[in-house]
N, C-alpha and C positions, 0 to 999 in steps of 0.2 A: 361373545363372538371374537374370534382371533383375526380382527381386522388387518393387522399389519403383516400377517403372513399371506393374506390373499394375494394372488398374482393377477394383477390387472390395474384397475383404477384405484384400488384402495390404499396400496402401501405408500404412496407418495404424498401423503398429506402433511408434510412438515416442512415448511420452508424456512424463511427466516426466523420463524417462531419455533423451529425445531432445534435449533443449536447455532444460532447465528448472531448478528449484531446489527444495531441500527438505531440509536436515538441519541440525539445532540445533547451532550452532557455539559459542554464548555466549548469555547472557541477552538476550532480545530479538531474537536473530538466528536465521535459518534457513539451510539449505544449498541453495543454488539449483541444483537438479538435476531433470531430467524422465525420466531413463533414457536418452535420446539425447543430451542435452547436460548437461554439468556446469560449473557456474560458481563454485561455492564459497560462502563465507559472505556473508550479506547481511543487513541490518536488516529485520525483519518489519514490515509495515504492511498492514492489511487494504485490499484494493482498495476505493476510496471511491466512484468514479464508475460510471456506466452507459452510457458513450457508446462507440460504435464510431468509430475514425478510421483512414482508409486512407492509405497512403503508397506511392507508386509513381513517385518522381522518380529513376528509376534513373540511375546514373552514365553520363557520356558514353561512348559505344562499347559499352555494355552492352545486350543485348536480353534481356528475361525471356521465356524459352520455357516449354515445359511441363515438368513434373518438375524444377523448378528447384533447390529446396533441401529438405533434410532435416534438421531441427533447427537449434538455435542456442544460443549461450552469451552471458553477459553478464559483462563485465570489471570492472564497477563504474563505467564510463564509457560504454561502447558495447555495442551489440547486434552479434554476428556471426552471419551467415546462412551455413550450411555447405553448399557447392555439391554437389549431386547430378549433374545435367545442366547446371547453370549454368557458364559458363566462367570465372567470377570468383567469389573469396570477398568477400562484401559486408559492409562495417561501416556500422552505423546510429547516427547521434546521436539518442538517444530524446527529446531536448529539442526538436529541430527537424525531424527526419526526414530530414536530409541524409544522403546515401549516398556511399560511397567504395568503388571496387572494386580488388582486388588479383589479379593474375594472373601474378606474377613467380615462377613455378613453379621449384623447384631444377633445377640443371643435371642433365640425363639423366631428368628426369621429363616424362612426358607426360600432360596431364589429359584423359583420355577420358570417355566416358559412364559413368553411374552409379558416379561416382568415390568419394564419401564420403557417410557416413550418420551424422551426429551428430559432437559435438566436446566437447572437454574444455579447461577453463581451469585452469592450474595455479598462478596468481598472477602469471605473467610471460608465459606463452605460451598460444596457442590450438592444441590439437592436433586434427587433422582425422582422424577415424576412417575407415579405408579399407574401402569396400564392395567395389568392383572395382579400385581403384588398387592398384598394386604397392608402395607406400610409405606409411608413416604420416608426415603432414606436420606439422612444428611451425612455428607462425607467430609471431613476436614481436609482442605486441599493440600495442608503442610504434612500431617502426620498420616492421612489415609484412615484414621479412626472413624468408624461408622456408628450411627445412631439411628433408631427407628422410631417413628411416630404413628400412632393409629388411633387417636382419639377422635374418631369419626363423629361428625354431628349426627345425632339421633342414635349413637352407639354402634353404628355399622357402615361400613362402606357399600354394603348392598352390591348391586350389580354395575355401580358407577365405575366408569374407566375414563383415564384422563390421557390427553396428549398435548405435552407442551405446558409451559408456565412463564410467569414473569415475576420480577421482585420490585416492589414499590417503594423500598427503602426500609420497610419495616415487616412486611408480610410476602410470603410466597403465594401466589395464586394459581391453582391447578384448573386447566381448562377442560370442560366436560366434553368427551368424546361420545360416550354412550351414558345414558341418564339425563338428568335435568339439573343438576346442582353445580354451581360455580363454588369452589372450595377455597377459603382463605385460610392459610395456615401461619401462626405467628412465628417468625423465625427465630424467637428467643425461647419460647416455652413449648412450641409445638401444638398449642391449642388451635382447635379448627372452628371455623364458622362457614355456614353455608349460605348461598344467595341463589334464588329461583324466582325473583319477581320479574319475569320477562315482560317486555314492552307489549302493550296491547296489539293484537293482531300478529304476533310472531308464531310463526310455524317452525318448530324445532326440527321436526322431521326424524329420521333415523340418523345417528351419529351426527350430532349438530355441528360441532366445531373441530377444526384442525389447528391447533395452536392459537397463540395470543400474543399481542404486542403492547408494550407500555411506553406511551409517548412522553412521559414525565409528569403527566397530570392524569391521563385516562387509560384505562385498559381496554383494548380492542380485540375481541374474540373474531377470529377468522372463520367464516361460514363454510361447512362442508355441506351437511343435509339441511341446515337452518337457511330460511329463505331471505336473511338479511344479515349484515354486519352489526354487532352489538358493540356499543360503548358503555363501559362501566366506570362509575365514579367510585374510586377505592376507599374513599372517606365514608361514603354512605351506602354503597352497593347499588345505588339507582342506575337503571339501565335505559339506554337510548338506542333504537334500531334505526338502521339506514338500509333502504333497499330501492334507491333511487338509481338504478343501474344505467350504465351509459347506453346511448343510442346504438342499437345493433347489436346489443349484447343480451343474452338470455342466460339467467342463472339456473344452472343444471345441478343435478346431484353430484356429489364428489367434486365440487368444482375448484375449490382452492386448497393448497397444502402449505400453510405457513405464510409469513409475511415478513417485510421489512419496514423500517420507519427511516426517512430521509431527513428528518428534522422539521418537516412540513407536512408530508404526505405518508400514509399508510399504503405500502404496496402489497397486493394479494397475489401470490404465486400460484399460476394456474397448473391444476392437476388435469382434469377433464375440461376445465374452462377453455374457451376459445381466445381468450384475451388475458393480458396481464391488466389488472384493474387497479388504479390509483384513486384514493380519496383524500381529499384536503382535510386534515384533522381539525381545522378551524371552522371551515365552511360546510363540510359534508359533501361538496361537489365530487362526483366520480367521473373518472376519464379512463377510456379502454385503449390498449395498444395491442395491436396483432400484425405489425409489420415485420413477420418473421424473415429471417435471413435467407437469402437464396440457397436453394438445396436442401433446405429444413421443411420437414412437413409436421405441423402441429397435430399430433395424435392424442389418443387418451393416455392417462397415466404419465404424463410427460415429465413434471418437474416435481420435487419434494424439498421445499425450502430454498432459501437463497441468502446472500449477503449484501451488504452495502458498504462500499470502500470509501465514502465521501463524494464520489463522482458518479458511479455506475451501480446499478442493481445487478447481481449475478444470480441467474437461475440454476439451481443445481439438478442436473438430470436424473430422473428416475429411470424412465424407459426411454426418454429422448436420447438421440444419439450425439448431442451436441451440449456443451456448456453454452449458456446464452448470457451476453453482456447486454444490458439496457441502459441507455444513457438516462440518467435521471432528469436532466433537463429537457431533452427533446424526445426521449422514447425510442430513438434509433437503435436497432439490434444489430448485434454481431455475433456469429457463431464460431465455436472452437472445438474441433474434434481431432486433434493430433496427438491422439492417445499414445501412451507408451507402447513400444513396438511389440512387446510380449504381453500386452493386455487386450482383452476382448470386451468391449462395452456391450453388456447385454441388457435385457430387461430388469427391472426393480434393482437397479444397481447401487444407487446412493439415497440416503434419506437424511436430508439435513446438511447445513454448511456451517462452517465456522470461519471467521475472518481474524487473523492474528496480527492486523495492522499493516500487512504487506501481501499477504496471499490468501487465496481461496481454498479451503480444505473441505473436501466431500466425503461424509460420513459412509462407510461401506454397510449396505444392507445384505445384498447377494454378492456384490462385487468382492473380489478376492484380496483387495487391499485398499488401504486409505490413500486417497490421491490428493496431491496438492497441485494448484494451478496458480502460476505467476512467477515469482522471482525463482531462478535457478541458476546455480553457479556449476551445474554438472555439464560434462561432455557427454553428448550422445554418441560420439564416434571418435576414435583416434587411430590414425593408420601411419604406418613406416612405409617408405619406398623400398626399403631392404630390411630383411630380418622379420621375425614374428615376435609379437607382444606375448609375454608369459607373466602371468596368466593372461587367458583371453581377455579382451576388454569388457568391463563392466563399469558403468557410471559410479558405482559405490567404490570400486578399487582405484586407488590413487597411486600405487607403486608397482612399476612394472620393470622387466628386464627384456633385453634383446641381444642377439649376437649376430654380428656380420663378419664376413670374410676380410682377410687383410686387404684385399684390393679394394674394398669399398672406403672411399675417402671422404664421403659425405652422404647425408640421407636427407630425404624431404620428410618432414614432419606435418602431418595434415590434422589439425583438431576441428571437431565441428561440435559447436555449442548445443545443448538442449534448448535453450532460450535464445531465439533470434536476436534478442535485445541485449544480450550479454556480449562482452568484449573478451579477447583471449590474446595472451602474449606467449611466444616461444622464446625462452632464454631472453626474456626482457623485451623482444620486438613485437609490436603489435601485428597481428596476422588477421587478414579477412576471413571470417567464419567459413569454413569448409576449403580454404586455400592453403596451400603448402607452404612451409618455410625451409629452406635449405639449411642444414647444420652440418659444419665440418667435423670430422672425427679424427681424434688421435688414436694411436695404439692403445689398447687398454680400454679403461672404463672411462665412459663420457656421460655425464648426467645432463638430460634435456629436461627442462623445467617448464611445464605448461601451466599458466595461471588463468583461471577463469574469472571474471568479474561481473557479477550479475547487474541489472539495472538498479538495484537498490544498494549497490556497492558491497554486497558479500563477496567474499573471495575463496576460491577452492584451488588448491595446488595438485596438480598431477607430476609425478616423475617418472622418467623411463631412463634406466641405465643401460646404455648401449655399449656392448663390449666389442671392439674391433680386435680381431685376432691379429697377432703379430705375424708377419709374412714367414712362410715356410719355405721361401724361394732360397735354396742354397746353391744356385747355379752361377757359374762364371759367364760373363758375357764376352770376355776377351782374355787371352793368355798369349803373351809374347816372349821371346827370348832376344837378347841383344846379339847373340851368335847362334848359328844353327837354325834349321828349319824344323817346325813341329811336323810329326808324321804320325797319323793322318793330320790333315788340316783341322784347326780347331773347330769344334761344335760343342755347344754347351753340354749335350747329352753323351759326349764322349769324355771318358775320364781317364784313359790311359794313352800316354804319348811317348815317342822316342825322338831324340835329335842327336846328331853328330857334329863334333867340332875338332878342329886340329890340335895337335900337341901343343902349339904355341898358345892356345886359349887356356888360361889358368883359372879364369873365373867367368861367370855369365850372370847378366842380369836378367831376372825373370819378373815379369810385370803381370800380376792378376787383376782383373777388373770384376767386382761383383755385379751380377745382374740386378741386385737389389742394394741401393745405397746404405741400407741399415744392416746389412749382413757384415760379419767380422770374418777376416781372412787371416790365416796363419801360413807361413811358408817354413816347413821343416820344424813346426812348433813356435815360431817367432811371430809375433803379431805384425801385420803389414797394412798399411792404409790401401783401400781399394784404389787401383790405377796408379799405385806408386811402385817402383822397381826395387827389388831386392837382391843384392849382390851375393851370389853363391860360389865358393870356391870349388874347384874341380881337381880331381884326382885323376891319373892315367886310368882309363878303364870306364867301367859304368858308374855314374852318380845318380842316385834316386833323389828326386825333389818332390816332396810331398805338399801340395796346396790344399789346405782344408778351408772350407767355407762353411761357416755356422749361420744358419739363418736367423732372422731376428727374433724368432720364437724361442731361441736357444736350444731347441731340441733337434730341429732338423739339421742334418749335416751331409756334406758331400766331399770326398776326397779325390783331387785329381793328381796323378803321378806323371811325372816327366822324368824319362831314363835319358841322361845325357852322357854320351860316349865320348870320351876324350881320346884321340888316337895316341899310339906309342910313338916315342921318339926314335926313328929309324937309324940314327946315326949311333945309338949306344950300344948297338949289338945285341940287346936283350929285348926278347919279345914277351917276357913274363908279365903276367897282369899283377900289379902291385895290390890290387884290391883282395877282400877276403871272399872266399867261396863257401857255400853251404853244401854239406855232405847230404846225399840222398840216400836214405836208409830203406831198403826193400824189405817188406815184412812177409814171412812165409805164411800165407792165409790159412795152410793146411794144418797149421801147428794147433794142437789142442792140449795145452797144459794150463795149470792153474795160474802160473805167472811165468811168462818166458820173456826174458830181457834181452833186447838187443843193443847195439853200440850207442854210446852218449856222444853228443855233439853240442858244441856251443851254440847258443841262440840269444836273440835279444828280447829285453823286456822294456817297457816304457814307464818312465816316471814323469807325470804330468805331460804326457804326449812326446816326450824327448826319448829317443832310442838309446839305450844303454846295453852293451853286450855283457849282461850279468846273470844269464841263465845257461843251465845245462839241461839238454832235451834228451829224454830217453823214450824210445818207442818199444813196446811190450805186448803181450797177449794176456788176457784174463777172461776166462770163461767164454771163449769163442769170440771175444771182443778185442779190437784194436784199442791199446791204452797208450796215450802220450802224456808224459809227465815233464814238467819243467821245474827244476829245482833252482832256487834263487840263491846267488852268492851273497853271503852275509856282509863281507867288507864292502863290497860295491854298492850293495843297497844302503848301508849305513852312511856311506859317503855322499851318494845322491840325494838321501832324505835331507842332509844338512843344507842343500840347495834347492829343495823342493818348495819352499815358501809355506804359505798358510794351507792347511788341508791337502796336502799332495796326495795324488792318485797313482798307486802302483798297478800298471796293467801287465798282465801275463797273456799275450796273444797266441792263439793256436790257429794253424791254417792248413792242417793235413787231413782234415776230414775224419779223424779218429772217433771211435764210438764212445770213448771215455778220455776226458782231459782233466789232468790233475796239476793245480799249481802246488808246489810245496815249498815251505818255508820252515824256520824252526821258532821255537818259542821265544827266543831272544829277539828275533826279527819282528815278531808280532808285538812284543813288548815295546821295541823301539818305534814301530809304527803307532802304536797306541799312544805313546809319548808325544809324537808328532801329529796326533790327530789325523792320520792317514787312513785312507780307504784302500782296500784290496780288491782288484777287479780281475776276473778270469773271463776270456772273451775267445769264443770259437765261432765257427759259421752258423752253428745251430742256435747258440744261446750265449748270454753273458750273465754274470753273478758278481754283484757289487756289494761289498760288506765292510763296514767300518771296523777296523782292528779293535776298537773298544768292545764291539759287540761279540767277538770271539771270546773275550773274557779270559785271558790266559791265566790270570791269578786264580780264578775258580778252578780251571783245569789242574793248575799246579797243586791245588789243594786236595784234589781227588787222587792225583798221582803219587803225592807225597812231597812235602816241603824240602826234602833232602836232594830232590832231583834238580839238575841244572837245567835252566830254561833252554840253553842251546842244544841240549840232548833230546829235547821234545820235538818231534816232526809233527808240523800242522799242514794238513792236506785240505784244500778246497776243491771240490771234485763237481764236474757236471758229466753226467753219463746217460747215454741213450739206455732206456730200459731193456733188460733181457728179454728173450723171446717168452719166458715163463711169466715175467712180470707184465708185459704188454698183454698177455691173455688174460691175466687177473684184472688189469686196469679196463680193458675192453668189456669183460663180463660185468664189472662194476658199473660202467657207464650203461650198458644194455639194461641191467636191472633198474636204473634210475631213468630209463627212456631218454637218455641224452646222447648227443652226437658229438664225439671227439673229433677234431679236425686237423690235429697235429699229434705226431707220436709223442708218448710221454718221455719226459726226462726227469732223472733223479738228481737232486741237489744235495750235496753233503759237506759238512765241516767235521773234520775228526782230528783228534790229537793222538799220536802213538809214541809209546815209551816202552822199548823192549817188547814184551808180550802184552803189554796193556794197552788198551784203547778207549778213549772217551770221545763220544759223538755229541756234537753240539746240535740240539735239535729245536731249541727255543731262543728267542731274542727279545730284548726289552724295547725294541724300536722296529719299524717296519723295514724290511730288507728288500732290496730291488733286484729283480731277475728280469732279463728280456728273453723272449722266445722268438726266434725268426719264423716269420710266416712263409711257407713256401710259395713260389711264384704261381703255382697252379691254384692256389687258394684266394678266392675273392676276400680282400680285407674287410669288406663291409659286412661279411658274414661271421666275423668274430664278435662274439657277445661278452664272454668274460673267460679269465683264466680260472682253473679249478685245481684243488689238491685232492689227491687219491690218498686217503689215509690207509694205515696197514689193515683195518678191518673192513675195507671196501667202501667206506662212506666217501661220498664226493661232496665238497663244500666249495663255495665260490671263494675267491680272493679278489680284492680290488684290482681292477685291470683297465688299462688304456691302450689304445693303439696309435702308434706314430709312425712316420715314414722318415727314413734316414738312408742318405746316399741312394735313393731309388728303391729302396727295399722296405718292407714293413715288418713291424717288431710289435709283439704284445709285451708291454711293460707290467710286470706283475709285483705287487707289494704284499709281503706276508710277514708274520711273526714266527714262523716255524720253517724247518727244512722237511721235505718229503718229496713225494713224486708230484710232478707238475704237467698239466696239459692245458689245451684252450679248446673250448666247445663253441657250438652255435646252438642257440636257443632263441625262439621267437614267441613271445607271449603277448597277447592283445586280449584284454577283459572286455567283455561285450558291453558292461555298463559304464564304461568311462570313455565311450566314442566321442561324447560332446561335453566331457567334464574338463575344467580348467587345468586339471593335472593329469591329463591323458598321457603327455609325452613322458614325464618322469614316472608315472605309475607303470606303463608298459615297459619302459627301460629297465626299471629296477625288478620288475617281474620277470624279464628275460635274463637278468643277471643273477636270479635265484636268490634275490635279497628279500622280496616281498611275495606273499602267497595270497591266492584268491579265498574267497569265502565259500566256493562251491558253485558248481553248474556254470563255470566261466565268469562268475562275478567277483567283483573286487570290494564292492560296498564302500565306496570312497568316502562318503560323508558319515560313516558309523563311527562313533567314538572308540578309542582304543584303550585296552586295559594294560596295567603295568606289566604284566607277564608278556603280553604280546609285544609291548615296546621293548622290552629287554630282549626278546628273541629276535626282533629285526635289527636292532643295533649290533648284537653279536653276529648274525649272519653278514650284516653289511661290512663289518670290519674284518670279515673272514677268520674269526677267532676259533680255534680248535676246541670243541666242546669238553668240559671237565666233568668228570664222574665221581668226585668226592662229595662230602656233605656240604649242603648249601648254608648251614648255620642259621637258617630261618625256621622258626616254630611252625610257620604255615605253609611251607613248601615240602611236599612229601616226595620221595625218590620216584614214586609211580606217576607223578604229575607230568604232563606232556612237556612242560615248559621248565622242569627241574635243571636239566643240563644247561639250558641258556641262563637261568638264575645263577647257577654255579659258576659258569664262566664269567658272567658279568661281574659277579662279586670278586672273583679271583684277580681280574684286571682292574679292580677298583672303580668300576663304572656305577655301582649301586652299593648303598650301605643299609637300606631298610630303616625301620622306625625304632623309637627308644624301647619299645617293648619287646624287641627281637622278632618282629614280624616283617613281611615284605609286602603283605595285602596284595597279592598277585591279581585278584579279579576286580579290584577298584580300577576306576577310569583314571588314567594318568592325567594329571593337570599339566598345563603349559609350563609352569615354573618347575615342576618336577622333571618333565621332559627335558627341558633346556638345561637342568642341571646334569642329566646323564650325557647329553650331547657335549656339554662343556669339558666334562670328564675325558670323553673320547677324543676331543680336539687336543688334551694333553697326550694321549696315546699316539695320535698322528702327527705331532709336531707342530700342528697349526696354531696352537695357542701361544708357542714361542715367537710367532711372527706378529702378534697383534700389538698395536700401541699400547702404552702404558697410560691408563686413564681410570680415574676413580670411578667405581661402580655408580655412586650417587650421580655423578656428573653424566654419566651415559644414560641413566633412567629418568632423568629430570625432564627431557623433552615430552615424555609420556604423562598424560594427565593421571594415569593410575599407577605411574611408577612407584609411588610410596606404598601401594599394595602389595609389592612384592616381598615375599617373606625375607627376614633378614639373612637366614641361612642360604637362600638362593640367589641373593642380590649379585654377588660376583659372577656367578655362573650364567644367569640371564644377561648381565652386561657383556660378557664375553661373546655370547651367542649373537647379540645385537651388533657389536663391534666387528665380528667376522662376517657379518651379512648373511648368517644362516637363517636368521629369523628377523623379520621387520616389524613385528607387531600385528595385531589384527586389523589395525587401521593405522594412519599416520599418527594418531594421537593416543591409541591405547595398547597396552601389552596383553592385557586379559589373563594375568598370570593364574587366576583360580580356575579358568575355564578348562573344559576338557579339550582333548586333541583328536582330530578325526584321522582316520587311516590316510586320507590323502596328504594332509598337512604333514604327518609323520614321514611319509615317503619323500616329500619335498625337502624337509629337514635333512634326512640323511643323504639324499643325493647332493644337497648343498655341501654338507659336511665333507664328503669323499671329493667333490669337484674342487672346492677350495683347499683341501689337503693335498691336492694334485695326485690323486690315487685313482681317478676314473677320467 
């Protein structure tokens, strides 16, 4: 008969005898037993907390089915859950909830259904009590090694079934559930002896006993179908019966389910019984208690086992909706049902309880998790007044981030503890549970530390890194002149002004005041303190004064211009303007020649923002497009570079709305700029293009043209061009074929070197090169998803892109390792299965950016492990790398494989190396340390690694308990990922280097890499 699977009154028959605790062994100690499970002596501490905590991180390969466990034991270190229908014996670390499964059953033994019901710990081994199993199994608590014993008295177990047992110091006693034999097992030899000399008048009935208790002298068999409680002398097997039930109590069938021993009394845990019944072990006097808590109704099948904590008896709920505490001195009862929010307490939930010296553990029968009641240093809720926690709050997740705007100078942090008895601090200040604590925020990262201390002194730390954005306010709040009047009157939104002064005014003080005290201000390129005057000399005629405000974020800028006109001296008889004038060149738009050149004119370039008249501008026609070229003067450039300081920037500005703009230098200029670590920037209304002179690599160009060529004879042109009509149609067709929407006309970015009839085009770079594309005012900047490259074969690939606001305009900042045709698109991807997933924001963002792809039918499958091939493909897409089509060099990657291009590209950029046998093993699940190694190499490519502090890898890994398990070859790369904040570990204490990586985790890793590299 499969009693434990019966839904109703039967399943709950294992209380303190099922896997609990309760017999005084020494002063301050109790014997851990509940009738179904026997654990031995343990120090007694009254359960202090009132929190329920669930644990269901089942071991890999294990599935928690129904009717899983019956009873448990505690060996002083771990909790062991006894398998009924479960296919593994499960060991639980009570400090962390980490679970380990054991299924190394002895040779010749088959673990079937309804195998074991309860367990016994003898100080060294766990003994699994056989219900339907044909052997009693001994498990070494240290090694997990199993041994089976089946020398049944009379040669056969027959139909005997057992529930629960005890250890008397020498023997294991098996409590009869069906059949009539009490079995004693020698704990050393496994030899068995049976006893069935039942007291005169005893009616065993069907299924006589549910568990047993050892009081240090006698064994007590808890009655189920039997009409009385039986005491057994373990030395002789002599039995005594007690049926002097309390007044008002009637012993029914299926009455009790396990018991506990409080040092004086045996307490029988009621299943169908209406009372908790106590019997004095010395006198045999029974007392009943039924003062159930308000709101609780005692039905059938109520409790299955219990524990004793030295003060109270705890009744473990089978079908009851409450955990009940009974004061062992008074019998007063209190109920608890504040179950975890995502847990539903149903029928036949728990069978047996375990006490670990601090908490009550309820063993799951039909429940989906193991539940702990008592001490908890968890938070049940953590909220911020501004910003959103990422990931979403979970009690088991201890590290979070949040972002707030620059205007947020403080936030309220509100922690709520799972245990009302716990205390909590925020940044060292005690906070009332559920109340907020204000925390000031600096610009940048702010660490908020929340420490929860349970009633038993256990501590848990949660950290929230709140990133306050730097201010993007680049406005002036005031602008004054010492002479003249601004026209129009100053307003922050107005950026262009005029003023007039007399001829006698040879200088003017201009005083700019920034709206944000943290913003930087320059006047004609010279730094000025906000609110301080800057003297500016005035020539006769127009004098342009440019005030540039750079916001605290270092990105947002706004320029204000004041044109101050100084009057002529009317007494000198000369009305000529001593200032320079700019020639206006009219272009014949009807001209259709391959290259039609108009008049040259002098123009200015900028070196570190300082205007220098060192360029010659030429306007011409090419393929029906207007072309403006500015050629830089060598001597003036070299002279200014000497004054340019560290990493000077040479800017060639264009402001005449040409279709094509070209900045032209020669090879000697590029070499000189390279030696000065200078950057070259081409800037028009449509776009800008900034490139390090080193990336042009003039030495490599010279090798291609011939070393006899003089550098000064090589023209170097950097060009930004609106695509021709023919190319625009090609790009639009490519976008249409990919179901994408381009929202900015395509632009071509080109770097070329020309010597005579020879031309060399620079198409690839060794570092990311920045381009910006202006977003038309008619386009909502929130609709910008990512920049894209349109390759010559029509392939569209994303490149890392972020959107900024500067001088009231929006720009898409695009970084790439190649030259080609660029545009900006809008894409909105929302995967249906991540709507409530902690990685939702990152997954949908990276999907919209064309970096990660779904698994079909709108799904992303965020918790699915990822293969090495999939990881390589995502990293290549995320970095915007151009696919390679040469041989991969790996023996197990064929050209026909879908991932071959990604693997080739990743290898070319030295992101992957493969294994010693020449394989890549593309279909293997990638481990966390393998993934971190690839991410670390990508950090080298993005330049992020150069920004990390220098720290020995061993030092970085030391705080993690499993840091020593990181492979030697991966240590420096894993450490780099941790230092960069791309990866924080699976928990505060573990890296889990050998564990697989989920699709959601990979997405977060890559998003963090790109964000921290300032690429998105």
